[in-house]
Residue, then its C-alpha position, 0 to 999 in steps of 0.5 A: m380653118v380648123v376646129d381646135h377641139n381641146s382649146h374650145c375655139l376655131k382658128l384660121v390657118d395661113r397656107v403660106s406662112r402656116k401660122t394660125s390666128p384665132f377666129a372664134g372662141d377663147c383660143g388663148n385661155k382655152t376657156a370652155g363655155y356657152l355664149d353667143g355674140p361676137a366671134l372672139e367673145a363667143k364660147f364653145n365647149s369641145p367643138h367638133t365639126i364645121v361645114v359651110n351652109v349649102k344655101d349660103p356660103t357666108t354662113l358656117f355651122l358648127s357642132d358644139m359637142r358638150n353644149n349639145a348644140i349646133r352653132k351658126i357663124n356669119a363669116l362676114t360679120r363674125a357673129v355667133s348664134t345658136y341654130m339649135r340646142d336640145e335640153r331634153g337629153r336626146f340630142l347629146f354630144p353632136t359630132g359629125f354632120y353634113q347638109d343635103s342639097y336642101g339644107n337639112m342636116q344629118v347629125a351623129v350624136r352620141h348613140s343616135l343618128c338625127f335629122v335636123k331641119a329648121g332648128r328642130s331635131v328628130c333622132y330616128v336611128g339608134r337609142n339613148t342606151p349604148g350597145y351594138d345591134d344591126g337591123g331595122f332602125y328601131f332596133t339599131r344600137f350604136r356606141d359613141l358615133f363620130g364621123i358621118t358621110r353618105t353614098n348614093t343609097s346609104i349614110l355611113v357613120a363611124d361607130n367608135g365605141n364598137a370599132r365599126i363603120r355602120v351602114v344606114n340604108m335609107k332605101t331599106d331602113i336597115t342598118s348593117s356593119i362594115c368590118i368586124g371591129v372589136t366589141p367591149e367584151n373583146s377589147t384586148a383584140m383592139r387592133s387594125v387588121d386588113g381584109n375584105f369589108q367583113t373581115c377587116r378590123l378598125n382601131s377607134p374610127y373617128s372620121l369618114l370621107v368618100v371620094g369617088d368609089t373609095l371610103f377613107i377612114g381616119e382612126d387612131g394613128a392611121i388612114r384606112q381605105i375601102k374601095g368598092e360600091d355602096t355595099k361591095y367594099d373590096a380589099m382594105t389597105l392600111f396607110y401610115f404617115t411614114f414621114l411622121k413615123c411613130h408620132l401618130k400612134k396615139t393621134r386621132i385623125y379627122l378627115t375633111f375636104c380642103 
């Protein structure tokens, strides 16, 4: 299954024929909206990330970005409902998220990291205003968060606007950064640079995936990797999809488990 962000729908991919078919939303007309109900009648607005419910594998959760909502999909009945939707202006543009073993969610919204339980959200790291600050959770500022994953001690988020990976340490309540990145004041230097976890630079990171001791980063046109322990990231290597040559230069790359 894939999330077609620009068509506002979900599609099934046949791994043999490699053909796609609509699963939920209006794929044909690419119509954005907000509507619960049967899957093919439901409406989404820029859906982003889909995960399987750890408590019930027949249930899917979807971050519905521009509806400021988390949607719930029954894979058996193909009925779409709303798990939570925030009208207060705090839970804006949910993108990446994951569930812990208890079924609770950590969700990256526009400029904050939020905890979601039983349909209610608490945003505990970051503020409504964009910026860049490391330190204690109250003082931390982000700028347009996207992908999210976690290690044994920390939550990692792709801070797209600041071109950095932010490390949210859940034991010390301190936020730090991986890669110098590029701030808006130095936007002309936007490019990928290899190096250690302090000197490397990223180009618009969108997604994160941890496999063993390796952190994979999907960015514009490339997949990067950092190897090491939670806070001891060693050399970073740049990987381009050579079989597609230059066609990925303007492509956002999203990573997920298959």
